Each structure stands twice: as structure tokens, then as C-alpha cells.
N, C-alpha and C positions, 0 to 999 in steps of 0.2 A: 579497463575496470576486467578484474582480478574478476573471473567467478564466484558469488560465496558461497559456501558451505551446510548447507544444513544437511543435521545429523539425522540418523533414524530416534534418535533418541531424544534429540527433542522436540520431531515429527508425532511423537510415542503420545508426550503429554500433548497433543493439541488435539481437541475434541470437532473434529471437519467432517462436512455433512458427507453422506455416502455414494463413492462413484465421483472426491474432487481431492485430491493432491496438490500442493503447491511446491512451487519449485523459483530455484532463480531465472531471472529473465534472462533471455539470450534476443539478439540482437534480432534476428526472426520475429516476434513477438509482435516488434512495435506498431507497423501495419490491423491488430489485432485490440491493439494498447488503445493507436490513435482512434479508432471508432469504438472505444468505450467512451472514452474521452468525447467524442462528437454530441453521444447518442445524450452525454448529460450534460453537453453545455460547456466542455472545457475547451475550449477553444487554443488557447494556445499550440499545443499537439499540431492541429492541421494547420495554425497562422504560421505556426512557426515548427516545422520538425524537423529543422537539423539538431538548431538548441536542442530541442525539446528530446530528440531521440542521445545528443551528446548529454543532457541530463542524468537518464538514465545510465547508461557509461559511466558517470559519474558518481552517482549516488554509494553509497554504502550498501544502505540494503536498496536489491530490484527484485522483488521477486514474484511472484501472479499468480494465481487459483486456474488451473486444468481444470474439466473435465472431457474426457477425450482430446481433439484436437483443440477446443476453446477456450477460451480465455475467457472468462466469470467472474474473475476479481485480483487485483489487485494490494499494491505496498509500496511506497517508497521515502525513502528513507536515511537519514546525514543523521552521525553519531560521533561524540566524541572516546566512546568505549567506555567511560569510568563514568560522567555524571547526568548527559540528555542525550537522547534520540529524539531526533525532530521528526515526527513524520508529516512527510511534501504533504501524499496524495493515495490516497485508501477510498477505495470503486468499487462496486459491483455491482454486476451485473440485474438490472432489474430484479432480472424474474429469481436470481436470490437470495432477494434480499427478507430479510426476516428465516433465514434457518440455517443460523450462528459463521458463515463464511466471514463480516466483518472483523470480525470476534478472533477465528482461526484466523488472522491477516494479524491484526492484532499483534496479541498474542505468541504466534511465528515470532514477529518484527522484535518483539520482547525479549523473546527466552534466544536471541540470540547475543545480546548485551542487556543479561537482565540486573548486573548491579545500577542503572540506567531510570532516567525518569521517560519517561512521553509529552515531550510537548507536540502540542500542533493547533493550524486553524481552523473555525471550522466553521459549513452557516447554519444559522436558525432552525432549520432544517432537521441539520446533523445532531442537532443538541441533544435528543434524548436518548441517538444510539449512543454517545457518548457520557452521556452521567450513569445509565444503566449499566457502560461497563468503568468503571468508579473512575471516570475524568470526572475533576475540575471546574470549572468554566472559572476565565481569566481573562485579564484582559491583551491584547496584540493590539499594533497595527501593522497595515498595509501600505506600501505605496510600489507600486506597477509598473511601467518603464514602455507599456505596449500601447 
């Protein structure tokens, strides 16, 4: 994966909680990412670490939110660059929810490909968050092979 460059011009437009910055994922982040996933009950990265690491490396957009040395949020997405950006995963540490971090990750992701729409799958527990950030509910399907 080529490291995605996030310009200072993009970041200056993002409203980040104090002390947090967003940067591109590096392979050394993966252990911390696995811990965030496990806390949330998202077990694919724990049960299939090699596949999950490859997914991160192959994603068009792979960003982490960092406070000090700690990863406190993440977004992983795929895009065609023109019409659709698909957010595969968006997660913030529970202690950082309600502080604007999820919105900042979405805004950064979209700022990289501003002409695209954002699509994603979500759990019912996150519906209010997405709707408050301008998303509209749409029907979708998923089939897992685990």
C-alpha cells in the first residue's frame, strides 16, 4: 500500500478534538487496531489477523486517529475516486465517543475524495450517529464466509 498523503490544507478544515490528530495507517498500528476491534466485539481481525492486515494494506483509505502514542479511532475505506467511497470500518474508542472524533474521521475520509458519495453498512446502535451526520438509511445485504 502506498501511504496516503493527507495535506495540511485538508486537516486544517477538520474539527478535531484537542490533542488528537489523524494520520495514515502504518503496519505498526495493527496490534492497537486489533485491540480496538476486540473491545468492540469485531473479531475478524483477531481470528484472521493476516487477512485483516492485508485488508488494511490494500484499502484506498486507511487512517487512524491518535492521541499521544494511542490509537483512539480509525477509518478504513475503498473508493473508485469519482462516484463512491465505501467506508468499510469506522470505529472510535468508547472513551472518545460523543467528542466529534467519528465525524472528524468521516470528514477526513470524504475530503480526500470530495466528489464521491459515502456508502457504508452499520449496526442499529450506530444509526443515530450516522443520521445526525447527514447519512440516509438505505437497504443493503451482506454475506460472510466465516
